[in-house]
All heavy atoms as an XYZ file, in Angstrom:
926
protein
N      13.486    -18.848    -11.682
C      12.225    -18.900    -12.326
C      11.342    -17.680    -12.056
O      11.139    -17.473    -10.761
C      11.526    -20.157    -12.099
C      10.217    -20.347    -12.855
S       9.713    -22.099    -12.748
C       8.242    -21.804    -11.844
N      10.860    -16.948    -12.946
C      10.042    -15.798    -12.668
C       8.693    -16.248    -12.295
O       8.051    -17.118    -13.018
C       9.998    -14.836    -13.765
C       9.279    -13.601    -13.521
C       9.414    -12.595    -14.639
C       8.549    -11.308    -14.275
N       8.544    -10.394    -15.312
N       8.103    -15.650    -11.186
C       6.749    -15.990    -10.739
C       5.757    -15.367    -11.732
O       5.850    -14.308    -12.172
C       6.509    -15.356     -9.345
C       6.312    -16.366     -8.327
C       6.006    -15.797     -6.951
N       5.902    -14.346     -6.875
C       5.611    -13.635     -5.901
N       5.493    -14.376     -4.676
N       5.512    -12.401     -5.734
N       4.731    -16.166    -12.029
C       3.659    -15.638    -12.789
C       2.851    -14.475    -12.086
O       2.606    -14.649    -10.943
C       2.717    -16.722    -13.126
C       1.890    -16.587    -14.428
C       1.264    -17.911    -14.855
C      -0.249    -17.815    -14.787
N      -0.846    -19.009    -15.298
N       2.410    -13.510    -12.890
C       1.770    -12.368    -12.096
C       0.346    -12.844    -11.767
O      -0.182    -13.652    -12.598
C       1.701    -11.159    -13.042
C       2.987    -10.463    -13.076
C       2.822     -9.087    -13.744
O       1.701     -8.455    -13.646
O       3.817     -8.682    -14.231
N      -0.294    -12.370    -10.655
C      -1.496    -12.711    -10.335
C      -2.522    -11.925    -11.185
O      -2.482    -10.705    -11.369
C      -1.760    -12.267     -8.803
C      -3.067    -12.675     -8.228
C      -3.340    -13.903     -7.888
C      -4.119    -11.823     -8.135
C      -4.429    -14.393     -7.329
C      -5.347    -12.123     -7.644
C      -5.517    -13.481     -7.283
N      -3.517    -12.680    -11.814
C      -4.417    -12.020    -12.729
C      -5.460    -11.195    -11.877
O      -5.726    -11.490    -10.700
C      -5.177    -13.193    -13.441
C      -5.021    -14.342    -12.510
C      -3.748    -14.120    -11.752
N      -5.954    -10.111    -12.436
C      -6.994     -9.337    -11.885
C      -8.095     -9.103    -12.791
O      -8.021     -9.361    -13.979
C      -6.468     -8.045    -11.153
C      -5.905     -7.099    -12.265
O      -6.591     -6.804    -13.256
N      -4.689     -6.680    -12.158
N      -9.218     -8.560    -12.288
C     -10.387     -8.309    -13.148
C     -10.583     -6.858    -13.403
O     -11.670     -6.455    -13.632
C     -11.613     -8.853    -12.471
C     -11.473    -10.342    -12.218
O     -10.979    -11.059    -13.110
N     -11.954    -10.871    -11.055
N      -9.563     -6.065    -13.389
C      -9.690     -4.609    -13.553
C     -10.471     -4.220    -14.751
O     -11.465     -3.483    -14.752
C      -8.338     -3.963    -13.537
C      -8.453     -2.485    -13.904
C      -8.847     -1.613    -12.889
C      -8.084     -2.016    -15.168
C      -8.910     -0.190    -13.198
C      -8.249     -0.714    -15.486
C      -8.674      0.244    -14.464
O      -8.809      1.471    -14.830
N     -10.024     -4.731    -15.972
C     -10.680     -4.354    -17.155
C     -12.175     -4.802    -17.220
O     -12.974     -4.021    -17.759
C      -9.938     -4.784    -18.422
C      -8.671     -4.114    -18.662
O      -8.621     -2.942    -18.379
N      -7.634     -4.780    -19.088
N     -12.489     -5.934    -16.787
C     -13.840     -6.451    -16.769
C     -14.734     -5.448    -15.877
O     -15.767     -5.089    -16.277
C     -13.824     -7.862    -16.209
C     -15.294     -8.436    -16.196
S     -15.321    -10.127    -15.635
C     -15.046     -9.801    -13.857
N     -14.156     -5.052    -14.595
C     -14.934     -4.215    -13.777
C     -15.049     -2.775    -14.497
O     -16.091     -2.210    -14.387
C     -14.329     -4.247    -12.405
C     -14.524     -5.626    -11.807
C     -15.023     -3.127    -11.529
C     -13.734     -5.831    -10.568
N     -13.951     -2.314    -14.948
C     -13.881     -0.898    -15.571
C     -14.863     -0.732    -16.649
O     -15.431      0.341    -16.772
C     -12.551     -0.656    -16.032
C     -12.252      0.740    -16.649
C     -10.849      0.934    -17.188
C     -10.625      0.292    -18.402
N     -10.917      0.921    -19.671
N     -15.147     -1.781    -17.459
C     -15.949     -1.756    -18.562
C     -17.416     -1.918    -18.229
O     -18.344     -1.800    -19.111
C     -15.547     -2.667    -19.681
C     -14.167     -2.368    -20.217
O     -13.765     -1.184    -20.325
N     -13.423     -3.363    -20.557
N     -17.720     -2.166    -16.998
C     -19.147     -2.392    -16.601
C     -19.927     -1.053    -16.563
O     -19.309     -0.033    -16.233
C     -19.318     -2.977    -15.243
S     -18.717     -4.645    -15.134
N     -21.171     -0.898    -16.949
C     -21.876      0.357    -16.849
C     -22.019      0.887    -15.375
O     -22.157      0.005    -14.501
C     -23.233     -0.024    -17.436
C     -23.058     -1.348    -18.035
C     -21.960     -2.027    -17.422
N     -21.902      2.070    -15.204
C     -22.018      2.665    -13.842
C     -23.293      2.291    -13.026
O     -23.288      2.120    -11.851
C     -21.897      4.122    -13.847
N     -24.387      2.054    -13.830
C     -25.644      1.740    -13.092
C     -25.682      0.379    -12.514
O     -26.619      0.124    -11.725
C     -26.869      2.032    -14.073
C     -26.833      1.205    -15.379
C     -26.129      2.037    -16.492
O     -25.520      3.116    -16.279
O     -26.118      1.347    -17.654
N     -24.677     -0.440    -12.785
C     -24.613     -1.758    -12.210
C     -24.156     -1.670    -10.753
O     -24.212     -2.607    -10.000
C     -23.634     -2.565    -12.950
C     -24.159     -3.200    -14.287
C     -25.280     -2.668    -14.996
C     -23.576     -4.146    -15.118
N     -25.368     -3.372    -16.168
C     -24.296     -4.343    -16.220
C     -22.377     -4.905    -14.896
C     -24.002     -5.171    -17.221
C     -22.094     -5.814    -15.959
C     -22.875     -5.875    -17.049
N     -23.579     -0.489    -10.341
C     -23.012     -0.366     -9.097
C     -23.888      0.559     -8.146
O     -24.379      1.675     -8.603
C     -21.610      0.258     -9.095
C     -20.685     -0.591     -9.888
C     -20.536     -0.441    -11.147
C     -20.089     -1.700     -9.277
C     -19.658     -1.245    -11.886
C     -19.216     -2.515     -9.929
C     -18.938     -2.304    -11.299
N     -24.219      0.284     -6.890
C     -24.957      1.033     -6.062
C     -24.107      2.299     -5.704
O     -22.939      2.154     -5.373
C     -25.334      0.357     -4.734
C     -26.360     -0.733     -4.959
O     -27.158     -0.686     -5.938
O     -26.349     -1.769     -4.284
N     -24.723      3.521     -5.616
C     -23.968      4.711     -5.252
C     -23.591      4.586     -3.845
O     -24.324      4.013     -2.991
C     -24.910      5.752     -5.482
C     -26.223      5.219     -5.598
C     -26.127      3.868     -5.975
N     -22.437      5.163     -3.421
C     -21.993      5.081     -2.080
C     -21.267      6.508     -1.759
O     -20.643      6.975     -2.565
C     -20.992      3.964     -1.780
C     -20.657      3.831     -0.284
C     -19.838      4.020     -2.683
C     -19.852      2.547     -0.022
N     -21.622      7.023     -0.510
C     -20.947      8.298     -0.171
C     -19.544      8.047      0.027
O     -19.005      6.999      0.439
C     -21.509      8.771      1.229
C     -22.977      9.189      1.006
C     -23.161     10.484      0.264
O     -22.270     11.389      0.210
O     -24.216     10.531     -0.502
N     -18.697      9.097     -0.250
C     -17.252      8.991     -0.226
C     -16.776      8.611      1.241
O     -15.971      7.818      1.417
C     -16.600     10.327     -0.629
C     -15.096     10.336     -0.429
C     -14.311      9.627     -1.450
C     -14.434     10.949      0.573
C     -12.939      9.676     -1.236
C     -13.055     10.896      0.697
C     -12.276     10.240     -0.098
N     -17.267      9.265      2.222
C     -16.889      8.983      3.572
C     -17.280      7.584      4.088
O     -16.445      6.916      4.722
C     -17.501     10.008      4.650
O     -18.881     10.032      4.447
C     -16.937     11.367      4.503
N     -18.435      7.084      3.547
C     -18.739      5.639      3.823
C     -17.691      4.683      3.194
O     -17.283      3.745      3.889
C     -20.164      5.390      3.277
O     -21.159      6.289      3.902
C     -20.629      3.990      3.596
N     -17.422      5.035      1.939
C     -16.483      4.188      1.302
C     -15.010      4.259      1.955
O     -14.477      3.235      2.192
C     -16.206      4.752     -0.189
C     -15.219      3.966     -0.935
C     -15.487      2.703     -1.464
C     -13.997      4.460     -1.096
C     -14.500      1.993     -2.201
C     -12.992      3.791     -1.840
C     -13.295      2.477     -2.352
N     -14.653      5.397      2.445
C     -13.349      5.500      3.113
C     -13.320      4.699      4.461
O     -12.388      3.990      4.746
C     -13.038      7.047      3.361
C     -12.647      7.715      2.162
S     -11.245      7.102      1.295
C      -9.921      7.685      2.362
N     -14.411      4.855      5.171
C     -14.462      4.074      6.402
C     -14.478      2.546      6.182
O     -13.849      1.726      6.824
C     -15.719      4.432      7.312
C     -15.588      5.755      7.866
N     -14.630      6.089      8.864
C     -16.262      6.868      7.684
C     -14.813      7.338      9.155
N     -15.795      7.828      8.546
N     -15.236      2.231      5.038
C     -15.394      0.702      4.767
C     -14.016      0.160      4.269
O     -13.548     -0.889      4.752
C     -16.456      0.562      3.695
C     -16.593     -0.717      3.106
C     -16.609     -1.956      3.780
C     -16.765     -1.040      1.724
N     -16.818     -3.044      2.831
C     -16.881     -2.425      1.553
C     -16.883     -0.303      0.601
C     -16.986     -3.009      0.336
C     -17.027     -0.854     -0.581
C     -17.154     -2.261     -0.736
N     -13.370      0.773      3.229
C     -12.202      0.266      2.678
C     -10.907      0.708      3.234
O      -9.928     -0.103      3.264
C     -12.209      0.628      1.119
C     -13.289     -0.070      0.342
C     -13.375     -1.538      0.621
C     -12.745     -2.362     -0.455
N     -12.781     -3.825     -0.168
N     -10.740      1.916      3.748
C      -9.537      2.342      4.316
C      -9.459      2.006      5.731
O      -8.410      1.513      6.292
C      -9.282      3.889      3.956
C      -9.435      4.177      2.608
C      -8.035      4.321      4.678
C      -8.314      3.440      1.654
N     -10.445      2.308      6.550
C     -10.361      2.080      7.931
C     -10.776      0.714      8.279
O     -10.617      0.282      9.443
C     -11.406      3.046      8.673
C     -10.984      4.483      8.611
O      -9.817      4.728      8.339
O     -11.903      5.395      8.795
N     -11.166     -0.054      7.262
C     -11.624     -1.522      7.680
C     -10.813     -2.524      7.049
O     -11.301     -3.668      6.787
N      -9.506     -2.239      6.891
C      -8.574     -3.304      6.412
C      -8.550     -4.434      7.379
O      -8.625     -4.219      8.616
C      -7.206     -2.701      6.054
C      -6.302     -2.598      7.261
C      -5.301     -3.547      7.631
C      -6.120     -1.510      8.145
N      -4.725     -3.229      8.842
C      -5.120     -1.830      9.053
C      -6.848     -0.287      8.196
C      -4.775     -0.970     10.117
C      -6.419      0.579      9.365
C      -5.451      0.157     10.185
N      -8.241     -5.597      6.779
C      -8.075     -6.785      7.636
C      -6.893     -7.650      7.093
O      -6.711     -7.723      5.861
C      -9.331     -7.643      7.679
C     -10.506     -7.061      8.287
C     -11.734     -7.976      8.341
O     -11.473     -9.208      8.172
O     -12.847     -7.438      8.498
N      -6.139     -8.190      7.991
C      -5.002     -9.072      7.568
C      -5.295    -10.439      8.283
O      -5.874    -10.411      9.367
C      -3.714     -8.566      8.020
C      -3.139     -7.459      7.290
S      -1.412     -6.971      7.542
C      -1.191     -7.218      9.300
N      -4.824    -11.453      7.711
C      -4.921    -12.736      8.395
C      -4.247    -12.654      9.770
O      -3.129    -12.071      9.853
C      -4.263    -13.648      7.461
C      -4.286    -13.099      6.076
C      -4.248    -11.687      6.310
N      -4.805    -13.345     10.841
C      -4.121    -13.204     12.136
C      -2.793    -13.755     12.222
O      -1.967    -13.302     13.039
C      -5.024    -13.933     13.100
O      -5.173    -15.279     12.721
C      -6.445    -13.256     13.317
N      -2.392    -14.586     11.325
C      -0.969    -15.171     11.411
C       0.097    -14.314     11.040
O       1.245    -14.552     11.194
C      -0.913    -16.574     10.731
C      -0.986    -16.496      9.234
C      -2.439    -16.750      8.755
O      -3.460    -16.532      9.469
O      -2.568    -16.935      7.532
N      -0.326    -13.179     10.332
C       0.607    -12.119      9.837
C       0.884    -11.067     10.801
O      -0.076    -10.482     11.458
C       0.273    -11.668      8.488
C       0.508    -12.685      7.440
C      -0.582    -13.420      6.918
C       1.695    -12.963      6.863
C      -0.449    -14.463      6.009
C       1.866    -13.875      5.873
C       0.826    -14.712      5.489
O       0.959    -15.550      4.479
N       2.117    -10.635     10.916
C       2.364     -9.491     11.793
C       2.181     -8.169     10.977
O       1.635     -7.199     11.487
C       3.914     -9.463     12.231
C       4.304     -8.261     12.950
N       3.899     -8.170     14.272
C       5.148     -7.236     12.661
C       4.496     -6.953     14.711
N       5.213     -6.470     13.716
N       2.581     -8.055      9.773
C       2.403     -6.815      8.903
C       2.535     -7.119      7.537
O       3.091     -8.191      7.068
C       3.305     -5.677      9.383
S       4.955     -5.821      8.796
N       2.060     -6.175      6.754
C       2.282     -6.112      5.277
C       2.994     -4.896      4.847
O       2.763     -3.848      5.438
C       0.801     -6.185      4.568
C       1.057     -6.294      3.093
S      -0.014     -5.399      1.934
C      -0.383     -3.841      2.844
N       3.903     -5.013      3.935
C       4.616     -3.833      3.423
C       4.339     -3.768      1.922
O       4.633     -4.771      1.193
C       6.106     -3.863      3.777
C       6.311     -3.985      5.191
C       6.855     -2.706      3.150
C       7.736     -4.253      5.616
N       3.913     -2.632      1.459
C       3.712     -2.410     -0.018
C       4.648     -1.287     -0.335
O       4.643     -0.191      0.118
C       2.399     -2.116     -0.392
C       2.160     -1.818     -1.913
C       0.791     -1.660     -2.297
N       0.066     -2.904     -2.195
C      -1.136     -3.035     -2.139
N      -2.003     -1.997     -2.115
N      -1.717     -4.295     -2.060
N       5.675     -1.644     -1.233
C       6.722     -0.694     -1.639
C       6.709     -0.398     -3.155
O       6.438     -1.214     -3.947
C       8.146     -1.318     -1.370
N       6.933      0.921     -3.484
C       7.040      1.423     -4.838
C       8.432      1.976     -5.065
O       8.701      2.998     -4.401
C       5.919      2.415     -5.140
C       5.918      2.891     -6.617
C       4.718      3.638     -7.030
N       4.719      4.907     -6.315
C       5.109      6.056     -6.758
N       5.660      6.162     -7.979
N       4.979      7.127     -6.177
N       9.139      1.432     -5.945
C      10.458      2.035     -6.335
C      10.227      3.200     -7.202
O       9.534      3.155     -8.265
C      11.264      0.858     -6.970
C      12.652      1.402     -7.307
O      12.879      2.397     -8.163
N      13.657      0.755     -6.666
N      10.712      4.393     -6.871
C      10.510      5.588     -7.705
C      11.262      5.545     -8.924
O      10.851      6.119     -9.926
C      10.999      6.786     -6.871
C       9.939      7.229     -5.900
N       9.052      8.244     -6.296
C       9.547      6.974     -4.684
C       8.095      8.476     -5.329
N       8.554      7.732     -4.335
N      12.376      4.896     -9.066
C      13.179      4.819    -10.271
C      12.467      3.886    -11.354
O      12.286      4.242    -12.492
C      14.614      4.221    -10.010
C      15.591      4.477    -11.134
C      17.102      4.056    -10.715
N      17.147      3.057     -9.710
C      16.999      1.785     -9.991
N      16.741      1.284    -11.269
N      17.149      0.829     -9.042
N      11.954      2.672    -10.938
C      11.357      1.763    -11.867
C       9.876      1.776    -11.843
O       9.198      1.162    -12.740
C      11.772      0.350    -11.499
O      11.294     -0.078    -10.227
C      13.323      0.197    -11.476
N       9.232      2.375    -10.769
C       7.756      2.407    -10.597
C       7.256      1.012    -10.314
O       5.992      0.931    -10.302
C       7.067      3.138    -11.787
C       7.412      4.569    -12.078
C       7.125      5.385    -10.846
O       6.021      5.401    -10.328
N       8.120      6.125    -10.390
N       8.055      0.155     -9.997
C       7.596     -1.313     -9.727
C       7.050     -1.338     -8.186
O       7.646     -0.804     -7.350
C       8.802     -2.258     -9.896
C       8.257     -3.647     -9.587
C       9.455     -4.661     -9.828
C       8.998     -6.088     -9.555
N      10.078     -7.021     -9.725
N       5.877     -1.966     -8.090
C       5.252     -2.174     -6.737
C       5.409     -3.545     -6.351
O       5.135     -4.516     -7.137
C       3.804     -1.819     -6.825
C       3.146     -2.001     -5.565
C       3.546     -0.293     -7.278
N       5.921     -3.767     -5.142
C       6.130     -5.084     -4.640
C       5.426     -5.165     -3.180
O       5.519     -4.258     -2.477
C       7.622     -5.380     -4.377
O       8.317     -5.035     -5.673
C       7.842     -6.830     -4.013
N       4.879     -6.265     -2.929
C       4.142     -6.456     -1.647
C       4.864     -7.570     -0.837
O       5.126     -8.605     -1.363
C       2.725     -6.862     -1.899
C       1.904     -6.618     -0.648
C       0.387     -6.738     -1.079
O      -0.200     -5.742     -1.369
O      -0.093     -7.861     -0.856
N       5.040     -7.315      0.413
C       5.721     -8.353      1.347
C       4.753     -8.537      2.478
O       4.210     -7.562      3.105
C       7.104     -7.802      1.864
C       7.984     -7.250      0.774
C       8.021     -5.941      0.369
C       8.802     -8.117      0.204
C       8.865     -5.417     -0.520
C       9.745     -7.637     -0.897
C       9.735     -6.316     -1.136
O      10.587     -5.800     -2.126
N       4.599     -9.825      2.915
C       3.844    -10.123      4.149
C       4.744    -10.828      5.023
O       5.607    -11.735      4.686
C       2.791    -11.160      3.666
C       1.726    -10.647      2.759
S       0.652     -9.375      3.517
C      -0.368    -10.294      4.640
N       4.748    -10.407      6.347
C       5.611    -10.897      7.316
C       4.893    -11.506      8.608
O       3.980    -10.833      9.017
C       6.563     -9.819      7.831
C       7.555     -9.531      6.795
C       7.416     -8.354      5.940
C       8.758    -10.208      6.578
C       8.296     -8.060      4.916
C       9.615     -9.907      5.563
C       9.413     -8.787      4.802
O      10.302     -8.499      3.774
N       5.311    -12.716      9.037
C       4.806    -13.333     10.129
C       5.642    -12.887     11.371
O       5.079    -12.996     12.543
C       4.682    -14.763     10.055
C       3.664    -15.237      8.969
C       3.634    -16.779      8.933
C       2.604    -17.170      7.892
N       2.451    -18.596      7.743
N       6.783    -12.444     11.203
C       7.729    -11.948     12.254
C       7.938    -10.499     12.272
O       8.248     -9.955     11.161
C       9.022    -12.751     12.049
O      10.090    -12.064     12.644
N       7.831     -9.912     13.469
C       8.123     -8.489     13.473
C       9.648     -8.202     13.257
O       9.925     -7.135     12.620
N      10.522     -9.045     13.665
C      11.920     -8.869     13.400
C      12.210     -8.886     11.887
O      12.955     -7.999     11.413
C      12.677     -9.963     14.051
N      11.670     -9.772     11.118
C      11.901     -9.727      9.644
C      11.242     -8.514      8.969
O      11.938     -7.985      8.065
C      11.253    -11.070      9.106
N      10.180     -8.052      9.535
C       9.596     -6.857      8.984
C      10.457     -5.614      9.207
O      10.617     -4.762      8.327
C       8.189     -6.647      9.514
N      10.932     -5.463     10.369
C      11.836     -4.383     10.749
C      13.130     -4.464      9.881
O      13.566     -3.396      9.528
C      12.268     -4.486     12.270
C      11.181     -4.027     13.218
C      11.657     -4.239     14.666
C      10.398     -3.977     15.562
N      10.791     -4.017     16.986
N      13.615     -5.604      9.598
C      14.794     -5.785      8.744
C      14.547     -5.251      7.315
O      15.287     -4.512      6.788
C      15.241     -7.270      8.689
C      16.443     -7.516      7.930
C      16.841     -8.897      8.144
C      18.048     -9.230      7.211
N      18.463    -10.706      7.292
N      13.301     -5.580      6.863
C      12.896     -5.158      5.482
C      12.661     -3.643      5.462
O      13.110     -2.912      4.560
C      11.556     -5.917      5.075
C      11.005     -5.290      3.715
C      12.018     -5.291      2.621
C      12.108     -6.490      1.794
N      13.049     -6.461      0.634
N      12.016     -3.049      6.552
C      11.877     -1.617      6.625
C      13.260     -0.866      6.524
O      13.428      0.068      5.812
C      11.065     -1.139      7.807
C      11.161      0.284      8.108
C       9.597     -1.626      7.747
N      14.173     -1.421      7.320
C      15.581     -0.767      7.444
C      16.178     -0.851      5.920
O      16.708      0.103      5.483
C      16.435     -1.472      8.403
C      17.869     -0.955      8.537
C      18.620     -1.547      9.564
C      20.049     -1.030      9.797
N      20.527     -0.094      8.842
N      16.018     -1.967      5.325
C      16.558     -2.164      3.992
C      15.947     -1.145      3.057
O      16.649     -0.460      2.268
C      16.262     -3.599      3.498
C      16.684     -3.826      1.911
C      16.284     -5.180      1.595
O      15.240     -5.791      2.076
N      16.954     -5.701      0.584
N      14.571     -0.846      3.086
C      13.963     -0.005      2.230
C      14.416      1.406      2.563
O      14.507      2.239      1.560
C      12.452     -0.158      2.391
C      11.790     -1.381      1.881
C      10.384     -1.488      2.261
C      11.925     -1.457      0.278
N      14.584      1.840      3.768
C      14.998      3.107      4.147
C      16.407      3.363      3.722
O      16.786      4.373      3.104
C      14.880      3.305      5.748
C      13.416      3.432      6.087
C      15.600      4.625      6.158
C      13.146      3.461      7.565
N      17.259      2.316      3.839
C      18.687      2.473      3.411
C      18.817      2.647      1.951
O      19.717      3.358      1.433
C      19.573      1.323      3.890
C      19.677      1.337      5.377
O      19.480      2.420      6.053
O      20.135      0.276      5.994
N      17.849      2.031      1.125
C      17.989      2.110     -0.236
C      17.565      3.513     -0.768
O      18.100      3.906     -1.812
N      16.792      4.238     -0.097
C      16.363      5.658     -0.355
C      15.724      5.806     -1.771
O      15.723      6.900     -2.286
C      17.477      6.514     -0.181
N      15.262      4.736     -2.446
C      14.588      4.892     -3.724
C      13.160      4.470     -3.671
O      12.412      4.613     -4.668
C      15.341      4.016     -4.813
C      16.655      4.383     -5.169
C      16.652      5.692     -5.980
O      15.659      5.890     -6.815
O      17.537      6.490     -5.927
N      12.719      4.073     -2.476
C      11.363      3.484     -2.403
C      10.522      4.217     -1.344
O      11.020      4.475     -0.265
C      11.635      2.019     -1.888
O      12.505      1.277     -2.849
C      10.246      1.214     -1.947
N       9.295      4.407     -1.724
C       8.289      4.872     -0.743
C       7.429      3.563     -0.491
O       7.348      2.696     -1.265
C       7.350      5.923     -1.331
C       6.278      5.514     -2.322
C       5.405      6.612     -2.689
O       5.796      7.420     -3.438
O       4.288      6.655     -2.185
N       7.088      3.513      0.795
C       6.347      2.284      1.204
C       5.392      2.546      2.326
O       5.368      3.472      2.983
C       7.436      1.147      1.591
C       8.244      1.520      2.762
C       7.937      1.266      4.096
C       9.381      2.297      2.582
C       8.812      1.540      5.166
C      10.222      2.640      3.626
C       9.979      2.294      4.865
N       4.433      1.571      2.386
C       3.351      1.653      3.364
C       3.429      0.371      4.165
O       3.559     -0.847      3.654
C       2.045      1.776      2.663
O       1.932      2.792      1.748
C       0.899      1.724      3.675
N       3.325      0.487      5.508
C       3.440     -0.542      6.447
C       2.078     -0.746      7.152
O       1.601      0.260      7.739
C       4.576     -0.410      7.474
C       4.561     -1.534      8.429
C       5.883     -0.183      6.835
N       1.462     -1.844      7.000
C       0.128     -2.137      7.619
C       0.280     -3.065      8.709
O       0.773     -4.253      8.366
C      -0.930     -2.607      6.610
S      -1.204     -1.454      5.310
N      -0.147     -2.786      9.821
C      -0.232     -3.879     10.891
C      -1.751     -4.007     11.258
O      -2.588     -3.479     10.577
C       0.559     -3.404     12.245
O      -0.112     -2.229     12.728
C       1.985     -3.070     11.891
N      -2.062     -4.807     12.252
C      -3.432     -4.956     12.533
C      -4.042     -3.731     13.190
O      -5.340     -3.651     13.074
C      -3.519     -6.222     13.523
C      -3.244     -7.456     12.947
N      -4.054     -8.229     12.241
C      -2.038     -8.244     13.016
C      -3.507     -9.382     11.843
N      -2.284     -9.402     12.308
N      -3.230     -2.803     13.614
C      -3.830     -1.680     14.277
C      -3.351     -0.214     13.642
O      -3.971      0.689     13.971
C      -3.328     -1.568     15.718
C      -3.585     -2.825     16.578
O      -4.784     -3.167     16.403
N      -2.685     -3.357     17.244
N      -2.529     -0.298     12.615
C      -2.012      0.998     12.099
C      -1.602      0.817     10.637
O      -1.320     -0.225     10.143
C      -0.851      1.390     13.023
C      -0.508      2.818     12.863
O      -1.431      3.609     12.472
O       0.523      3.216     13.152
N      -1.621      1.925      9.953
C      -1.061      2.061      8.649
C      -0.148      3.337      8.617
O      -0.497      4.401      9.064
C      -2.113      2.364      7.566
C      -3.137      1.172      7.574
C      -1.560      2.562      6.239
C      -4.209      1.277      6.461
N       1.075      3.111      8.088
C       2.058      4.264      8.021
C       2.578      4.303      6.600
O       2.941      3.163      6.022
C       3.250      4.097      9.020
C       2.827      4.200     10.416
C       2.421      5.558     10.797
O       3.048      6.513     10.344
N       1.367      5.704     11.558
N       2.718      5.411      6.109
C       3.238      5.725      4.785
C       4.522      6.470      4.809
O       4.464      7.544      5.419
C       2.141      6.375      3.839
C       2.588      6.495      2.428
N       2.318      5.496      1.495
C       3.227      7.467      1.714
C       2.863      5.906      0.310
N       3.363      7.110      0.465
N       5.619      5.945      4.247
C       6.919      6.604      4.338
C       7.422      6.907      2.939
O       7.374      6.036      2.029
C       7.869      5.777      5.091
C       7.475      5.621      6.542
C       6.953      4.192      6.768
C       8.587      5.818      7.508
N       7.926      8.119      2.789
C       8.377      8.656      1.475
C       9.776      9.168      1.712
O       9.971     10.001      2.592
C       7.525      9.707      0.876
C       6.085      9.313      0.836
C       8.007     10.212     -0.456
C       5.162     10.530      0.490
N      10.826      8.687      0.830
C      12.058      9.307      0.984
C      12.034     10.896      0.783
O      11.287     11.265     -0.096
C      12.933      8.710     -0.150
C      12.206      7.418     -0.369
C      10.724      7.700     -0.194
N      12.747     11.597      1.467
C      12.628     13.086      1.557
C      12.873     13.648      0.124
O      12.175     14.617     -0.272
C      13.670     13.698      2.483
C      13.393     15.123      2.800
C      11.919     15.259      3.369
C      14.424     15.529      3.980
N      13.682     13.093     -0.706
C      13.933     13.655     -1.953
C      12.704     13.517     -2.964
O      12.705     14.069     -4.037
C      15.260     13.135     -2.578
C      15.223     11.596     -2.953
C      16.466     11.159     -3.519
C      16.510      9.683     -3.830
N      17.853      9.351     -4.394
N      11.832     12.645     -2.576
C      10.562     12.470     -3.412
C       9.343     13.129     -2.912
O       8.248     13.091     -3.442
C      10.348     10.993     -3.549
C      11.392     10.294     -4.371
C      12.199      9.309     -3.683
C      11.628     10.533     -5.712
C      13.233      8.700     -4.437
C      12.619      9.951     -6.425
C      13.412      9.024     -5.772
O      14.416      8.359     -6.489
N       9.438     13.866     -1.775
C       8.437     14.546     -1.166
C       7.939     15.762     -2.109
O       8.799     16.546     -2.549
C       8.594     15.041      0.306
C       7.552     15.935      0.724
C       9.012     13.850      1.160
N       6.727     15.835     -2.480
C       6.250     16.843     -3.325
C       5.587     18.023     -2.476
O       5.324     17.885     -1.303
C       5.098     16.374     -4.255
O       4.011     15.950     -3.487
C       5.576     15.105     -5.100
N       5.305     19.105     -3.116
C       4.606     20.255     -2.459
C       3.281     19.839     -1.958
O       2.907     20.236     -0.897
C       4.479     21.464     -3.489
C       5.805     22.170     -3.698
C       6.570     22.611     -2.450
O       5.861     23.211     -1.579
O       7.695     22.381     -2.272
N       2.606     18.992     -2.684
C       1.272     18.449     -2.264
C       1.492     17.614     -0.990
O       0.578     17.745     -0.046
C       0.654     17.668     -3.356
C      -0.711     17.294     -3.067
O      -1.559     18.134     -2.638
N      -1.153     16.070     -3.260
N       2.476     16.809     -0.909
C       2.755     16.055      0.352
C       2.907     17.016      1.571
O       2.379     16.759      2.598
C       4.005     15.145      0.169
C       3.798     14.047     -0.792
O       2.678     13.536     -1.007
O       4.850     13.614     -1.436
N       3.757     18.066      1.268
C       4.013     18.983      2.369
C       2.799     19.640      2.898
O       2.582     19.866      4.067
C       4.982     20.062      1.970
C       6.400     19.425      1.704
C       7.392     20.566      1.078
C       8.700     20.003      0.775
N       9.547     20.927      0.208
N       1.913     20.023      1.912
C       0.685     20.754      2.265
C      -0.253     19.765      3.011
O      -0.904     20.147      4.017
C      -0.026     21.188      1.104
C      -1.336     21.959      1.239
C      -1.916     22.435     -0.091
C      -2.480     21.324     -0.706
N      -3.176     21.629     -1.977
N      -0.393     18.489      2.591
C      -1.425     17.606      3.113
C      -0.932     16.896      4.378
O      -1.686     16.365      5.214
C      -1.778     16.642      2.107
C      -2.699     17.236      1.049
O      -3.471     18.109      1.294
N      -2.479     16.823     -0.235
N       0.418     16.789      4.608
C       0.918     15.900      5.689
C       1.799     16.617      6.614
O       2.496     16.021      7.417
C       1.667     14.707      5.084
C       0.735     13.877      4.197
C       1.011     13.912      2.760
C      -0.183     13.145      4.778
C       0.221     13.071      2.039
C      -1.092     12.395      3.944
C      -0.804     12.277      2.561
O      -1.656     11.559      1.796
N       1.901     17.900      6.601
C       2.721     18.676      7.463
C       4.084     18.276      7.549
O       4.651     18.145      8.606
C       2.030     18.740      8.876
O       0.692     19.199      8.921
N       4.704     18.209      6.320
C       6.088     17.717      6.263
C       6.997     18.996      6.361
O       6.835     19.889      5.667
C       6.431     16.891      5.027
C       5.562     15.639      5.079
C       7.786     16.586      4.823
C       5.604     14.735      3.860
């Protein structure tokens, strides 16, 4: 049985007038949303993967470090998926070498 997709409010928010939102500096936003991620304490990590062939994005939550390592190995061995691993202390983004762009090389010293 296929799981029902989680609904979101993207279109409702996108269609709101800009003046409904308080302006925020880019660096403030980055510190708030990027540096301020939080995961429930019972989870070890979250993995968000994007398959380059299908463009499908899948998210995995793991309570066990061993299970997360097994999934990372599976994603690396598949070589079709770029993925981000978030723990309570760190975020790492991994891209298969064949999908690395010139922009990636310039921005990430690849």
